[in-house]
C-alpha positions in Angstrom: 132.5 190.4 130.2 129.1 191.0 128.6 127.3 194.3 128.7 124.2 195.0 130.7 121.5 197.6 130.7 122.2 198.2 134.4 125.4 200.0 134.9 125.8 198.3 138.3 125.9 194.8 137.0 127.4 192.6 134.2 126.3 189.6 132.4 129.1 187.1 132.1 129.3 183.6 130.6 131.1 180.5 131.8 131.7 177.0 130.5 132.2 178.2 126.9 129.1 180.3 127.0 126.8 177.5 128.2 125.8 179.5 131.3 125.1 183.2 131.6 125.4 184.8 135.1 124.4 188.2 136.3 126.8 189.6 138.9 127.7 193.0 140.4 130.1 195.1 138.4 131.8 196.0 141.7 132.1 194.1 145.0 131.3 190.4 145.2 132.2 188.6 142.0 132.7 184.9 141.6 136.1 183.3 141.2 137.4 180.1 139.6 137.1 178.3 143.0 133.3 178.4 142.7 133.5 176.8 139.2 135.8 174.1 140.6 133.2 173.3 143.4 130.5 173.1 140.8 132.4 170.4 139.0 133.6 168.6 142.1 130.2 168.2 143.8 127.9 166.2 141.5 124.2 165.7 141.9 121.8 163.2 140.4 118.4 164.1 138.9 116.5 162.9 141.9 118.4 164.9 144.5 117.8 168.2 146.2 120.7 170.6 146.5 121.3 173.5 148.8 123.8 176.3 148.2 124.8 178.2 151.3 125.9 181.8 151.1 125.3 181.6 147.4 126.5 185.1 146.4 125.5 185.7 142.8 124.6 182.0 142.4 127.3 180.6 140.3 127.5 177.2 142.1 123.7 176.9 142.3 123.2 177.8 138.6 126.0 175.4 137.6 124.6 172.5 139.6 121.2 173.0 138.1 122.5 173.4 134.5 125.0 170.5 134.6 123.3 167.8 136.6 119.5 168.7 136.4 118.7 167.8 140.1 115.1 167.9 141.3 115.6 171.2 143.1 118.4 173.7 143.9 117.8 176.1 146.7 120.3 179.1 147.0 120.4 180.9 150.3 121.9 184.4 150.1 121.6 187.1 152.8 122.0 190.2 150.5 118.7 191.0 148.7 120.4 192.3 145.5 122.4 189.2 145.1 119.4 186.9 145.8 117.5 188.8 143.1 120.4 188.2 140.7 120.3 184.5 141.3 116.6 184.4 140.4 117.2 186.4 137.3 120.2 184.2 136.2 118.0 181.1 136.7 115.4 182.6 134.4 117.9 183.6 131.8 119.2 180.1 131.7 115.8 178.5 131.8 116.4 176.8 135.1 113.0 176.4 136.8 114.5 174.1 139.5 116.5 177.0 141.1 114.8 178.7 144.1 116.6 181.8 145.5 115.9 182.5 149.2 117.0 185.7 150.8 117.9 184.7 154.4 120.7 184.5 156.9 122.1 181.0 156.9 122.7 181.3 160.7 118.9 181.3 161.3 117.7 178.0 162.8 114.5 178.2 160.8 114.2 179.6 157.3 110.8 179.6 155.7 110.5 177.0 153.0 113.9 175.4 153.8 113.4 172.4 156.0 116.2 170.9 158.1 117.6 167.5 157.2 115.9 167.6 153.7 118.8 168.0 151.3 120.8 165.3 149.6 123.7 167.6 148.9 124.8 170.9 150.5 127.5 173.0 148.8 129.3 176.1 150.1 132.1 178.5 149.2 132.7 180.1 152.6 134.7 183.4 152.8 138.2 182.7 153.7 138.5 185.8 156.0 135.9 187.6 158.1 134.8 190.9 156.6 136.3 193.9 158.3 133.8 195.8 160.5 134.3 199.1 162.4 137.6 200.8 163.1 140.7 198.7 162.6 142.6 198.0 165.8 146.0 199.8 165.7 147.6 196.8 167.6 148.5 194.4 164.7 148.6 191.4 167.0 145.2 192.0 168.5 143.8 192.9 165.0 145.0 189.6 163.6 143.7 187.6 166.5 140.3 189.3 166.3 140.2 188.7 162.5 141.1 185.0 162.9 138.6 184.5 165.6 135.9 186.1 163.5 136.9 184.0 160.5 136.7 180.8 162.5 133.2 181.8 163.7 132.1 182.4 160.1 133.4 179.0 159.0 131.6 177.3 161.9 128.4 179.1 160.9 128.6 177.5 157.4 129.5 174.0 158.8 126.7 174.2 161.3 124.1 175.2 158.7 125.4 172.5 156.3 124.8 169.8 159.0 121.4 171.3 159.9 120.1 170.9 156.3 121.8 167.8 155.1 119.7 164.7 155.4 120.9 161.6 157.2 123.7 160.2 155.0 123.6 163.3 152.9 126.7 164.9 151.4 128.3 168.3 152.1 130.9 169.8 149.7 133.0 172.9 150.4 135.8 174.7 148.6 138.1 176.5 151.0 141.6 177.8 151.3 144.1 175.0 151.7 146.0 176.7 154.5 142.9 176.4 156.8 142.1 172.8 155.7 142.8 171.3 159.1 140.4 173.8 160.7 137.7 172.9 158.2 138.1 169.2 158.7 138.0 169.7 162.5 134.9 171.8 162.2 133.2 169.2 160.0 134.0 166.3 162.2 132.7 168.2 165.3 129.3 168.3 163.6 129.4 164.6 162.5 130.3 165.4 158.9 132.9 162.8 158.0 135.3 163.7 155.1 134.9 161.2 152.2 136.7 162.9 149.3 139.5 165.5 149.4 141.2 167.1 146.4 143.9 169.8 146.7 144.3 172.4 144.0 147.8 173.8 143.1 148.5 176.9 141.0 151.5 175.2 139.5 153.0 171.7 139.9 155.9 172.8 142.1 153.8 175.2 144.3 151.9 174.4 147.5 148.2 173.8 147.3 146.1 177.0 147.4 142.6 175.5 147.6 141.0 172.4 149.0 137.9 170.7 147.7 136.2 168.4 150.2 133.1 166.3 150.3 131.9 164.9 153.6 128.9 162.7 154.5 126.6 163.2 157.4 127.2 160.4 159.9 129.6 158.7 157.6 132.5 156.3 158.5 136.1 157.4 158.9 137.6 156.3 155.6 138.5 159.1 153.2 139.9 159.2 149.6 142.6 161.7 148.8 142.1 162.3 145.0 145.0 163.2 142.7 145.9 166.9 142.9 144.5 169.4 140.4 147.2 171.6 138.8 145.7 174.7 137.3 148.5 176.2 135.2 151.3 174.7 133.1 152.9 178.1 133.1 151.7 181.6 133.9 148.4 182.3 132.1 148.2 178.9 130.5 145.8 176.3 132.0 146.7 172.6 132.1 144.6 170.3 129.9 142.6 169.1 132.9 141.9 172.6 134.1 140.8 173.7 130.7 138.4 170.8 130.5 136.9 171.6 133.9 136.4 175.2 132.9 134.9 174.3 129.5 131.5 173.0 128.5 132.8 169.4 128.2 134.5 169.0 131.7 
């Protein structure tokens, strides 16, 4: 962790120091899943990329730095985080990144036109944020939380479909245990899965994360890619995971 003149934030590096990111010292901080998505979803230099619910902007900044697309737009609802994205882009010399403070549920966002992006990426929250007093009935509490979480996921899928151009790509990273729900939500919005890769903490453990790329209006065939195993043993990454998390991956 790098120091910062602001006690409420840190400056951290990823990919062997190739990218510097500003993020809150407490609260929302990016995880390895975001880096996996930035490697899984690739863009060409002629494409426009949209990052939904961008947080501190790790995926948007990665996409801009690694693939040099024509433009990367990062939508984030929290003004402090949107400001951090803009500052991180400046630190890394990425003029193609445009941070937009807005709610992705809005049907119209100034400067962000529907059906205008070649690639839409997202790292949706796996659970709905708690709000208000917790219901003392555990069964009702879980049902309410799962219902809210499903609504949040659909908000992301709906926004992705809104902004992806015809035949455009949509890439998500999401918890593996809700993979059927994500696929169902995508297909309900005519986003057809094309590539799926499951991520396992260890070779003998169930998948914890799913990486998926869908195409707007695509056909029904899908490629299931070889699984990604993160750790050889506790605390030791596999050679593939090390490559993905390094500057050469």
